N, C-alpha and C positions, 0 to 999 in steps of 0.2 A: 601563441603558446609554444613552448620549447618542444623539441622532438621527443624527449624522454617523457614529458608530461602527457603528450598525445598518445604515446605508446601505452602508458599505464591506463589511461582512460579507455582506450579501445580494448585493451585486454580485460578490463573490468566490465565493459559493456558486453563482451562476448560471454563472460560468465553468466550474466543475467539473461542473455539470449538463450544459452544452453539450459539454465534452470527453468525459464519460462516455457521453452519448447517441451521439456520433459513433462510439464503439467498442463499442456493444452487440452488433452482429452477430459480431464477432470474439470477444467475451467469451462470448456464449452458445454459440458453437461449441467453445470451450475447456472449458466447464463444463456440458455437457448433463446430467450426472448429479447435479449439485448441486441441492438443494432450491430455492435462491435463484438458480440459474443463474449464480452468480458475479457477481451484479449489481454489488456495490460495487467489485469489482476492475476494472470498466470505467473508472473514474476513474483508477486507478493505471496500468493499461495505456495509457490515452490520454495521460496526462501524460508517461509514460516514452517511448513511441514518438515522440510529437510533439517532445519535447525532444531526443531522439537525432537526429532528422532535422534539427532546427535546428542542432545541434552539428555534424553531418556536413557540411551545406551551408556552414556557417561555416568549418569546417576547409578545405574544398575551395574556399572563396571563390566559391561559386555565388551565394549571396544574402548581402546584408548583414543583420546581426541587427537587425531592426526590427519594429514592430507589423505592418506590411504583410506582411512575409515570414512571420511567425508565423501570421497569419490565413490567408494563402495556403496554407501547408502544412497547416493544420488542415482547410481546405475540401477539399484534395486527398485527405487521409486519410479524411474523411467520405465523399467520393464513392467512394473505393476500398473502404471497408467495405460500403457499401450496394450498390455495384456487384457485389461478391463475393456478397452475399446474393441478388441478382437472378440472377446467373450460376448459382448452385446451386439456383435455383428454390425458395428458402426464404422463409417469411413471418414477419415479426417480430410482427405484431399478435396472432396466437394465443398466443404466448409471453407477451406483455405482459398479455393478458386473463387468462390462467390464473394468473399469478403477481403480479398487481397489488398484492395485500395485502402480500406479503413485500417487494416492491420499494419500496412506499411506506413500509413500516416501516423499512427500512434507510436510505432517504433521510432520514427524520425523525431517525433516530439520528445520521446524519452531520451534519445541520444542527444538531441539539441539541448534539453534541460541539463543533462549530465555535463556536456561541454561548457554550457553557459555558466553554471554555478561553480564548476571547477576553475574556470577563468576568474570568477569573482574571488573565490578562496585563495587563488594564487597571488592575489594582491595583498593578502595578509594571512598566510597559511599557518601561522604559529599556533601550536598546541600549547597555549600559554595564556594565563589570565582567566578570570572568573572561575569556573569549575572544570576547566579542561583537564587539569592534572587528575582529577577524580575519574573522569570518564575514560581518559587514556590509560590510567592505571587499571581500571576494571578490564578494559580490552586486553591489555598486555598480560594481566594475571590469568585471564581465561585462556589466552593463547599458549601460556606456559603449562596449563593444567593437563594432566593425563586423564583425570576423572573429575566429576562434579559432585557437590558444589565447588566453585572456584574459591581460592583463598583470598581473604581481604589483604591487599598489599600494605595496608596501613595498620593492621592489628593482628599480627601473627600470633597463634596459628589458626585463628578462627576463619570461617568462610564469610563471604560477602553477605551482609545483611541489608540488601537493597534490591530494587527491582532491576535485575541485570540481564533479563532475557534479550533485550534489544542489543546489548553489548555482545552477547553470545552470538546473535545473528551476524553481527559485524565480524566477529572472530571466524565464524564458519565461512563467510564470503572471503575473508583474508586467506584462509587455508585453501579455498578453491582457486583463488587467483594467483597464489604464490607471490603476492605483492607484500612488502613489509608494512607493518601497521602504521608507521610514520607517514605513509602515503594513503593507506586505506581509511584512516581516520577522516581525512578530507574528502576522499572519494565517497565515503558513506554519507557525508553531509550533502554532497552534490546529488547522490542517489535519492536521498530523502526528499530533497527539493524536486527532483525530476519526477519521482513517483507520485508525490503530492499533486503536482501540476497535471500529470497525465491521468491519474486515477480520478481527479476532480473533473477533468474534461469528460471522461467516460460517464460519470454519474450524471453530469449536466446534460450530456448528449441524450442519454436514455430516459431521463426524467421527461424530456420534451418530445422524444421521438414518436411516441404513440399518438400524439394529438396534433402534430403539425408537420410541416415539410422538413426535408432533410437539411436544407440550408438553415432554417431557423433553429433546428436542434443542434447543429454545429456551432452556431452563434451562442446558444445557451451553454454548450459545453466549454467553449473558449472563455466566456464570461465567468463560468464556475471556476475554471482553472486559475484565472487571474485573481478573482476575489479571494479564493482560499490561499493561494500561494504568494500573492503580492499585496493583498489588501491591508490597509492600516485602519485608522479611525479618524474622527473629525477633529482631533487635537491639532492636526496640521494647520487649522485655521489660525493658530497662535503664531504662525510664521508671518502673519500680516500685522502683528501687534508687538509692542515693546515687551521683552521677556519679563516674566514674573520671577521674583526671588523671595525666599530661597526656592530651589527646584521642587521640594517636596510639599510646598504649600500653594497650589495653583489657585488663581482667582478667576472669576468669569471674564472672558476675553473682552466683553463690552465695558469692563472697568479699566481697561488698559489703553494707552495711547495708540491710535491707529497709524501705522507707519508702512503703508503699502509700497513705498518707493525704496524701502530698505530691506525688502523681501530677500532672504527668509528670516531676518531679525534674530539670528543666533538660535533658531529653533533646534532643540536637542532631542534627537529621536528617542532615547530611552524614557523621556518624560511621558510618552504615550502609554507606557506599560507600568508607570508608577504614579498615575494621575490621582487615584483615590488614596487618601492618607494612609500610610503604613500598610499598603497592600501591593500585590503583584497581579497584573492582568495582561499577560502576554498574548501574543498571537503568532501564527507560523512565520511570517516574514521576519519578525524580530528575532525569533529563534534561529532561523537560517543565517541571519546576519551575524549574530554574536557567536554562533557555532559551538555551543556546548552540546556534546553528544548525549543529551539527557533522555530519560525515558519518555517524556511527553512528546519529544520530537521523533524518537525512534519508533513510536507507536502510531504515528499518523497514517502510514500506509495500511496497517492492520485495521485501524479505525475506519478508513475509507472503504476497505474491503467489507467490513461488517455492514456498513450503511448500504453498500451496493447489493450485498447478498440479501439483506432484509427487503430492499425495494424489489429485487428480483422475485422473491417469494410473493409479494403483493401483485406485481405486474403480470406474472404468468398464471395467476389464479383467475379463472374465467369469471366467477361470481364471488365477490367478497361475502363472507359469512357461510360459504359453502366450499371452502378450500380443501384440497386433497392433503391429508396428513402425510408428511414425509419425514420419517425418523432420521434419515441420512442427513438432510439439511439441518435438522435440529441439533444433531450431534456435531456437525461442522460448526454451527453457530456457537455451541457451548465450548468447543475447542478454541475457536478464535477469541471468545470472551476470556477464556483462561489465559491465552497467550497475551492478551491485552493487560490482564491483571498482573502477569509476571513481568511485563515490560513497564507498566505505569499503572499501579493498582487502581486508582480512581477510574480509569477508562473501562476496566472490566465491569465495574458496578454501574457506571453511567449507561453503557450500551447493553447491559443486562436489562435495565429499565426500558430502554428503547425497544428491545426484543419483546418484552412483555406487552408493550403498547401495540406493536405491529401484530402480534399474535391475537391480541384482543380484537383488533379490527378484522383480522382474517376470520375470526370465529363469530363475532357478534354484529358486524356491520353488514347490512344487506338492504339493497333497494333504498339507499339514502337515509336509512334509519337504523337504530340499534335494536336487535332482536335477541332476546335471551330465551334459552331453554335448558332443561336439565342435561340434555345430550351435549349441547355445545359447551356448557359450563364444565362438564366432566372432561371433555376433550381439551379444553383450554387449561385446566388444572393439570392434566396429564402431560401436556406439552411443557408447561412450566417446570414440572417435576423432572422431566427428561433433561431440560437445559440446565437446571440447577445441579442435578446429580452429575451430569457430564462436566460442567464447570468445576465442580469439586474434585472429580477424579482426575481430570486433565491437569489441574493446577496442583494436585497433591504432591508430586515429586519436588516441586519448588517450595511448597508450604512447609514440608517436613523440616527444612533447614532455615526457614525464614521466620523471624519473630517481628510482628508489626510494631512500629514504634509510635503508635497512637495511644494516648492514655485516656481518651474520653471524648465526649461531644460537648463542647461548650455552648452555652445559651447566651446570646447577646442581650444586654440590657435587662438582666434578670432582676425581678423585684427583691427588695431587701429581705423578705422572709425566706426567699430561696438562697440568697447569698449567705445567710446565716447557717443554712443547712450545708452549703458548699457542694455537696455531691449527692445525687440520687440515681442509683443504678449507673448507667453509662453517662448520664448527663452531669455536667459540671457547671456550677453557678459561681462565677468569679466577680469580685468587687472591681469596679472601675473598668469593666470590659463592655463598653457600650459605644461602638463605632457604627455609624450609619452613613450611607452614601447620599449626599445631596442630589436632588433630582437633576440639577443642571449638569453634574458630572456624569450621571447616567446618559444624558442626552449626548454629551461629547463623545462618550465611548461607544454607545450603541444606537445613537439617533439615526445613523445611516441605515442600519438594518430595519429599525422599527418604522421608519418612514414608509418603506416598501411593504412591511407587514400590514400596517394600517391600510395602505392603498389596496392590498390584496383582499383584506377582510371586507372593505367597502365594495370592492368589485364583486365578490361572491354574494354579498347581501343584496345588491341592487341590480345585478344582472338578471334579466327576465328568463325564467324557465331554465336556469343553469343547473346542470347536474355535476356534482363533484366527480372529477376523474380520480383514478388511483394515484396519479402523480400529485394532484391537489391534496388528497388525504395524507399522503406520505409527507409532503412538505409541511402541512399543518401539524403533524406529529413532531417533526423536527423543530418547528417554531415553539410548540408547547414545551417540549423538553428543554430547549435552550433557555426559554424564559424562566423556567423553574430553576435551572442551574445558576442563572444570573441573580435571582432573588434569594436563593438559599443562604449565601454568605451574609445577608442582612439580618439573619435570625440565628444561625448556628455557625460554629466553626469546629474543626477537628483540632483537638489539643495536641500541641507538640512542645518543643523546648523553648520557643521564642516568646518572651514575655510581652514585648511591645508590638511585634508584628504577628499577633496571635491569630488573625484571620487571613494572613497573606497567602499561605500555602493552600488553604481551602478555596479561596477565591481564584487563585492561579489555576488550580487543576480543573475547577468546574467551568470557568468562563472560557478557558482555552478550547474546550470541546464545543461550548456554545458558539464561539466564533466560527468554528469550522462548519457546524450545522446551519447557522444563519447565513453564512456565505453561500453555501449550496442552495439554500432556500431562496435567497434574494436574487441570485442569478436566474433561477427559474421564474420568479415573479416578474422581474424586469422584462424578460422576453415575452412572457405570457401576457402582460398588460399592454406592452407595445404592439402586440399583434391582435389584441382583442378589443381595445378601446376604440369605439366608433366615433365618438364625439370629437371633432377636430380641435376645438379649443382645449378640452381636457387633455387630449393626447399631446398637444403642443406644450402645455404646462408641465405635464408629467415628464415628457422627454427632456425639457430644459432643466427641471429639478434633478433628473437622473444624471445628466451630464455634469452638473455642478457638484453633486455629491460624489460621483465617481472620480472627479478631478481631485477632490480633497483626500480620498482614501488611497488613490493610486500615486499621489505625489510622495507618500510616506517612504516607499522604498528608495526613492531618489535621495532623500535626506539620510536614510539609514545606511545605505550602501556607500555613499560618498563619505559619510562620517566615519564609518568603521574601516573602510578599505582605502582611505587616503586618496579619495577622488579617482581611484583606479589608475594611478600614475606610477606605481612602483610594483612591477611584476616580479615576484620572487619565486615562482614555482610552487608545487604542491607538496613539497617535503615539509612536514609539520614540525620538525625538530631542528631545522637548519639555523634558527635564531640562536640556539645554544652555542653554535660555533663561534659567534661573536660575543655573546654576553657571558658565557661560562665555557671557554674553550677546553679547559681540562675536564670538566664534567661531560661535555659533549663527546670527547674521545673515550672517557670511561664508560659512558652509556653504550656507545657503539661496541666497545671491547666486551662488556658484559653480555650484550645481546648476541655477540658472535661466539663467545667462549664458554659461557656458563649455562648449563642445561638444568632443567628442573626449577625448583623454587627454594634454594637455600636462603637463609635469613641474612639480610645485610643490616648494618647499623649506620644510620645517618641522622643528622640533626632534624628535629621536628620543629614546626613553627605554626603560626596561625593560618587559618583558612585563607585562600586566595593569595597566598604569598608564594615565593619560589621554593619554600621548604618542601621536603619529601619529593624532590624532583627525580632522584635516582630510582626510587621505587615506582613512581608513576611512569617513568619512561622505559622501564625494563619489565615491570610486573613482578620483580623480586620483592618478597615481603620484608617490611621493616618493623621495628618494635612498636613505634607509634608514628603516624603521619600527621594529618590535620586533626587535632584533638576535638574541636567543636563538631566536626563532621562525625567522628566516632561517637561523640555524645549524642548526636541526633539518632544515629543508626542503632546504638546500644541502649538508649533510654536513660543514661545516667552519666554525669561527668566523672563519677567515681571510677569508671572503667579506664579512663584515659589519664587521670591525674597521677596515679602512682608510676605509670610508665614514663611520663614526662620527667619526673624526678630521677628515675632509673637511667634514662638516656643521658641526662646531665651528669649523673654520677659516673657513668661509664667513660665519658669524655674527660672529666676533670679530676677524678680521684687519683691519688697516688698509691692507694691500697690495692696491691696486686691480688690479694686473696678475694677481696670484695669484687674486683673486676672479673676475676675468673668465675665467681659464683653467679654474677648477673649474666655473663656470657653463656654459661651452661643453662641457666634458667630459661633464657630466651632462644637458646640453640643458635646463637649467632655464628655464622661462618666467615663473614667478611665485614670489615669496618672501613667506612669512607671518611677521609679527612680532606676537606676542600675549603673553599672560601667561606661558605655558609656555616660550616662547622666551626671554623676559627672565629667567625663573626659572632655566632650565637654563644660560644663558650670561650670567653677571653682567657680563662685559666686552663685551657685544654692541655692535657698532659699526653703528648704523643709518644714519648719515649717508651712508656710501658707496653705499647702495642708491639714493639720490636721484640720484647721478651716473651710475648705470647704468640708470635707468628712471624710473618715476613711480608715485605712489600712486593706485591706482584704487578702493580701498575703505578707509574709515577710520571705524570706529564702535566706541564703548565700549572703546577701548584696543587694538582689533585692526586691523592694517593689512595691506593686500595690495599688494605692489609688482609692477608689470608691467615685466619686463626688456626693453629695446628697443635695446641697443647693437649 
């Protein structure tokens, strides 16, 4: 790696070290029963609480969003944490001395993960392709904001109508580090990978710690980290067979010619996430590879924190069914659920359900059976009320400016008498909406997990005089919820704008979390069964099956990383915009000029185009709002194509009309301050009339065929 890249990475690492250190007292108080005291979660807790306070003060217009305000809030939070420690007459030094080895170990894992994925990204660092323009645009718009909610860079003057809190966290860390966003975009991706790996390690370690030796718990932690962060699915078996065509119509592998000596037979890694017809079923390693800084990826650390905190509540309770009511923990859970909702809405609801399940166990499960009483039922309902109320209050600042773009709950394969009704309350009954997943495809996607789930259930059933541990119960809850999430898209879908891929987003959001929870569960199960099966033949068979299955899921990142990152043979550094220097040199220089010279968020005019194209590149790379960016995305976010359609015509008119009066009227209407004329504008509007812009202003940038006009009439 280059010296400048290492400098940026170490600087970024020190920011996380500082944030984590500031929140060690709170973290240690939340995870006193964890072997590692929840050390790695101090970074996640810190960046989450700090970013929320930045967001709240920005919404209330108490502080402008700046480096000074971010550092001031961090210092206040540091003093509050250590003041709380002094107030409780607790000492941090003994905990640090007793656990220095595990703390250092996790810190090294975090740094190693940061360096590792930064190196991977450096082999294709471009913030270009798929939906990177959208994510980068959100980040840059937030960075230019004085107050919140931030402006939508593709639909001036409205605010972002999307789950942007994770992008705001990235912006806060960018301010803290004094590193430009063209670097921090890639550093944040590396951080998400590293936090996912390290936090999964911590959960796996502590799930196993209470019932086995330290060595076995470390093995469980490492396996958890690898399954969550690197695990794929069994579709890699197709690398042994002739490829099926077309790519969106898979057939059972046993119907294809077996070609083991041509391995990997052109296996294409995205197929593992588009295996079920007209759906999406991603998992973390795919997200890390393709590197869209989306909400479902940004929320992984918070999701793992919620899982860890819920398990901590269970593990530190001496007797289930008799747990000590702790309002502070409940409020923290509700806060984290709200943050998850603001980052990736589905996650808030999914882990709200997991929270209810854990609370039900804490209240009603005692001595290996369920025990109900009026007292425990009342306490359970009160706890639910606290969490739901807290969730609503903490998410309210975001919700006030956010309009959900869901139009109802679709029912799959609805009978004809319901499709004639079409809608009943929130439920929608659409004709020809009947997609169901074949069993064999379920096996290819989730067979790895459910092999171990079935083995675990059989172990629990036939093990003599076996009493469920708290870890067993927690893992069973994760398995139950994951199974529910996998099955739900076979019956319902959330209605959005996509007519053919109508259940794609529903499946995507649900099974993504199921993958994470099942990965944690199966890592625990593997180590649990390998250390508890006494029959030699059964143990040998289980061990051999485990190795074979692990081979198929762990070979996936080899295909994915080599496929996306050009076999790691072209190191380009971690500057995410350097590709523009070669592909659009004039635009590259203009973007740098705008970022250096233009403050605030004046409106620019640039050509709009379809999603996933190079259009709207200036607004995405600067955060300066334009009239309309990617219209289909705005259609999704605003709920109607009618919001984008008039603007498309207006932009075309602005570039092509010779009517000066009409041009002036549209410029005033959209409050346009700058007009871009470059290769894409000339390509999109062959009849572009550039002369009129000189009568309305002047050229303030002109290089390599790219011009910027300042409007001053």
